[in-house]
N, C-alpha and C positions, 0 to 999 in steps of 0.2 A: 579380257577386253570386252567380251560379249556381255558380261554382267554390268560393266560400266555403261555400255551403250544402252542397255535395257533401262538402267537407272535414269539416264539422261532423257530418254524418250518416254518415260512414264507419264501418264496423263496428269497426275497430281503435281509433279515437278513443273511441267509446262504450264499448268493452270496457275501455280504459285508465281512463276516468273511473269506471266501476263498480268496477274493482279498487282505485282510490285510496280511494273512499268505503268500500268493504267493509274494506280494510286499516286505515283509520283507526278504524273502529268495532271491529274485531278487536283493534287495539292498545289501545284503551280497556278492553276486557274483560280482556285479559291484564294490563294495569296494575292494575286493580282486584283481580284474583286475586293478583297478587304483593303488593299492599298487605296483603291478608288474611294471606297466608303470612308476610310479614315482621312484621306485628303479632303473630302467634302466636309467632314466633321471639323477638321483643322481649320479650313477656310471659314466655316461658320463661326468658329471660336476665335477668329482673328489670327490664326497661325498661318502665315503665308507659305511656309515650307512643309506643311503637312503635320499630322499628329505624331508620326514616328520620330520626328526630330524634336519633340517637346522635351525640354530638360529643365524642369523647375528646380531651382536650388542646386544645379549641377548633377542631379540624379536623372538618369535616362529612363524615366517612367513612361514616356510615350512609346518606346519600342516594346516595353512589357505590355502595355494596354493593347497595342496593335497585335501582338502575338496571342494574347488572351482572347481577343475578339475573333481573331482568325481561327483559333481552336474551337470556339463555341460555334462559329458558322460552319466549319468543317464537320463537327459532330452533328449538328442539326441537319445538314445536307445528307450525310451518310445515313442518319436515322430515318428521315422522312422519305428519301429517295432510294434507299437500299433495304434497310431493315424492315420497315413497314410493308412495302410491296412483297418482299420475300416471305414474311410471316403470313400475309393474307393468301398468297399463292400456295404456300405449304398447307395452310388450313383448308383451302378449297380443294386442292388436288390430292392431298394426303391427310385426310382427317384422322384425328386420334380416335381409337375405338373407345366406346363407352367403358367406364371403369367396371370391371367385373364381367364384361361381356365374354371375353375369351375363357375365363374360368368357368362360367356357367355352361358354355358350349362343351368344354372339356369334361366337366363333371357329368353332363347329360350323356356324352358318348360312353363314359365309363359305366354309368348306370345301365344304359341300354345293353352294353356288352355283358355285364353281370347278369342281367335279366335273361338274355338269350343263351347264357351258358358258355359264351366264348371266353370268359375271364377265368374259368376254372381249368386247371391242368393237373391231372393226377397220374 
């Protein structure tokens, strides 16, 4: 029972659960925002009941267009408000070392050890 309790209380599992809950709530907000936008587009196009109910020729294309626009808006919001700031913060606080920098330092240490005689063991 102790292992199960440890598993449940691990930071990664709790973080994942929080991410799912926040993501679901965020998806609801974006869906409502897209509904407002598509209702405005529908009204501008002469559709009184909104874009989602547009059924030209008996095909529910309006619902597909609303879902597609919702996906694009959600992807754009996640990219511009999560991915870009995260990438900038990561580059600022944890910059990648210059290529070859670690290798040069290591080779210099090996050279210095060989020159001083520490590298030989007889």
